[in-house]
C-alpha positions in Angstrom: 9.8 -29.2 0.6 12.1 -29.3 -1.7 14.2 -26.3 -2.5 14.4 -27.8 -6.4 12.8 -25.5 -8.7 11.7 -26.6 -12.2 11.4 -23.5 -14.1 9.4 -22.0 -17.1 8.7 -18.5 -18.5 6.9 -17.2 -15.2 5.7 -19.7 -14.1 7.8 -22.6 -11.6 7.2 -25.7 -8.5 8.6 -27.9 -6.8 7.5 -31.0 -4.7 8.2 -32.2 -1.8 7.0 -33.2 1.6 4.0 -34.7 -0.5 2.7 -30.9 -1.1 3.2 -29.4 -4.6 4.0 -25.7 -4.9 3.4 -23.6 -8.1 4.0 -20.1 -8.6 3.6 -17.6 -11.0 5.4 -14.9 -11.3 3.1 -11.5 -12.0 -0.5 -10.4 -11.6 -3.4 -9.8 -14.4 -7.1 -9.2 -13.7 -7.9 -11.5 -16.1 -8.0 -14.9 -14.3 -8.1 -16.6 -17.8 -4.9 -15.1 -18.4 -3.5 -18.6 -16.1 -4.3 -21.5 -17.4 -2.3 -21.4 -20.6 0.2 -19.7 -18.7 0.5 -23.1 -16.1 -0.8 -25.7 -18.5 2.2 -25.1 -20.7 4.7 -24.5 -17.4 2.9 -28.5 -17.2 3.4 -29.6 -20.6 6.2 -28.5 -21.3 8.8 -28.7 -18.1 7.4 -30.4 -15.6 9.5 -33.6 -14.5 7.7 -34.4 -10.9 5.1 -36.5 -10.0 2.0 -37.7 -11.7 -1.6 -37.2 -10.2 -3.0 -39.6 -8.6 -6.7 -39.9 -7.2 -7.7 -39.2 -4.0 -9.2 -36.0 -2.2 -6.7 -33.2 -2.0 -6.9 -30.1 0.0 -5.5 -27.1 -2.2 -4.5 -23.3 -1.4 -4.7 -20.5 -3.0 -2.8 -17.0 -2.4 -3.1 -13.7 -4.6 -0.2 -11.9 -3.6 -0.6 -7.9 -4.4 1.5 -4.4 -4.0 0.0 -1.5 -3.4 -4.0 -1.3 -4.3 -5.4 -5.1 -4.8 -6.5 -5.9 -8.1 -10.3 -6.3 -9.2 -10.2 -9.7 -9.2 -13.6 -12.4 -8.6 -11.2 -14.6 -6.4 -13.8 -17.5 -7.5 -12.6 -16.7 -11.1 -9.1 -17.3 -10.2 -9.2 -20.5 -8.3 -11.5 -21.9 -11.5 -9.1 -21.5 -14.2 -5.9 -21.9 -11.9 -8.1 -26.0 -10.8 -8.6 -26.3 -14.3 -4.5 -25.0 -15.2 -3.7 -28.4 -12.7 -6.3 -30.8 -13.4 -4.2 -33.5 -14.9 -0.8 -32.9 -13.2 -1.7 -32.4 -9.7 -4.9 -34.6 -9.6 -7.4 -36.0 -12.4 -10.6 -34.1 -11.9 -11.3 -31.1 -9.6 -13.7 -32.2 -8.4 -11.3 -34.2 -5.7 -10.2 -31.2 -4.3 -11.5 -31.4 -0.5 -10.5 -28.5 0.7 -10.2 -24.8 -0.9 -9.0 -22.0 0.8 -8.8 -19.3 -1.9 -7.2 -16.1 -0.8 -5.7 -12.1 -1.4 -3.1 -10.7 0.9 0.0 -7.8 0.7 3.3 -9.3 -0.4 6.7 -8.4 -1.6 5.8 -9.0 -5.0 2.7 -10.0 -7.0 2.1 -13.2 -7.8 0.1 -16.3 -7.1 0.8 -19.5 -5.3 -0.4 -22.8 -5.3 0.0 -25.6 -2.7 -2.3 -29.1 -3.5 -1.7 -31.6 -1.2 -2.7 -34.9 -0.7 -5.2 -35.4 2.4 -4.9 -38.8 3.8 
């Protein structure tokens, strides 16, 4: 994984070894908040690889501090996949494997890992 992050506001991303990693600082219970935030990052700041065809694996981790937030993980996944569509892959129908988890962390954030399957 490349150590060089591209950042715009609360969103940062890097890529290397066939993996795109996107990190969003902070949490909210409104899943719809993330789509415009991530979309704006890709539109304004991202100069990495372009989307490709094929199948992808996506891992989404919601890290929280204290009590876990009341947020439906399926709604979060849908918002995030919509946000990275057109940048990580052409269509979210290309996602063949999806893992979404909520876990305690050192700080509140969402991490998305996108890997092309062979």
